[in-house]
N, C-alpha and C positions, 0 to 999 in steps of 0.2 A: 778592550776584546777589540781584535779585527776577523773577521770571518774569511780566514785563509782555508776552509776544511770545504767552502762551496764554491763552484768555478763560476766568475762572472757572468758567463752568457747566463745564466739562472735570476741574474739582478736585473731589474730597472727602474727608473727614478726617475721621480716627476716631479718639481718643484710647484705648490701653491700658492695664494692669499693666505698668509696665516691669519688666525686670531690670536689674540692674546697681547703679549708685551710686545712693544714698539714704537706706540704711538702713532702718529700721521705715517709714518714711513711702513706700518702694517698694509697699508690701502695704496701703496705704491709699489711692493717688490713683495716676489715670489718668495718666501724664505720656509716656508713649511714644507717637507720632503715625504712623499708617499716613495714608500721601497716597495718593491712587488718584487717575490721570490718565488721561480715554479720549483716546488717541492719534487715535482716528480725530476727533474732534470738535475737535483742533488745525487741522485744514487742512494736513498736510504733505504735500510732493511726494510719488512713490513713492521716489525715490532717498533723501531723508533718513529717510520711514519705513523702508526697508530697512537704512540704518546705524544707526537708533535700535534698529531689532530686536538687532543684532549687539550693541551695546553693552548694551543693557539684558539680554539674556540669560534669564533664569528670571525676573527681574522682572517680563515681559511677561506677560499671559496670553493663553489664546486667544481668548478676546471682546476682546483690544485696549486693556486695562487695563494700567496701566504700576503699579507696585504697589511703595512706598518705605516701608522703616519707618525711623523714625529713633526712638533710644532711649539716644543719648550723653549727653547731658544731665537734669538733675534737675528740668528745669522742662518746660514744658509749649508753653510759646512758643518757649522755645529749641529742642526735640526740631520743632518746625513750621516754624521757620526754616531748620533743618537739612534738613529735607526737602526743603522747596520750593528750599532751595539745590542741593541735589545734583539734582533734577528740572529746573531751569535749567542747569545744568552738561552734563547728559546731554543736552539737546536739544541747547544748542551745538556739542557736539561732533559731534552729529550732522548739522550742517550744515555743518561742516568738508569741502571735497573734498578727499581725498589724490590728489597729481599722478601721473601717468603716468609708471614709468619706460620710460625711451627707449633701446632697446637697441643697445649702440654696436660698432664693430667697429675692430681696429687699423689703423692706414693701413699701406699697400704699403713704406713706408721703415722703420716699425716692424718689420715684418716681416722685412724684409731684413736690421737691425740685430740682431736675433734669433737667426736664421741663421747672419748671420756670426759671434755671441757663441760658439753653440751648436761652429762649425768651428773655433773657436780655443780652446775647452776640447778638443775631441777631440784638436786637435796637442799640448794640453800632456801630455791622458792616454797618447796615443801614445808618447809621448818618456819615458815612465816605464817601458817596459819591460826585458828584461834586455838589457845590452850583450853583443855578440858581441867578441872580441877577433881576428877574421883579419884 
């Protein structure tokens, strides 16, 4: 998934020394990708921005930068693609509007059926009392 929706000016990349797989190569090569996206430059609507803020959580700075660090793979290119894919997924998720739940009520007939069932159970339980032989 590529980020065609966001302008390249909003993105900046920095490569860091990564932890994890890679053996001795980890200590020598900066393979982890830190992708920073200025969400204000994306021109998102206020509703989408609010949803992105919730989805991003602590990855969103107070200055409006979304910081994604990808260090899953051993190569710079793979980590770069991973970071961009994660950003695109977050932005796509923020564009999805959740359907509002409509409150429902039981119908009058359903209420009557429930009361009738309760009366029936009450009769069954009342019949379980002590038997008098008078």
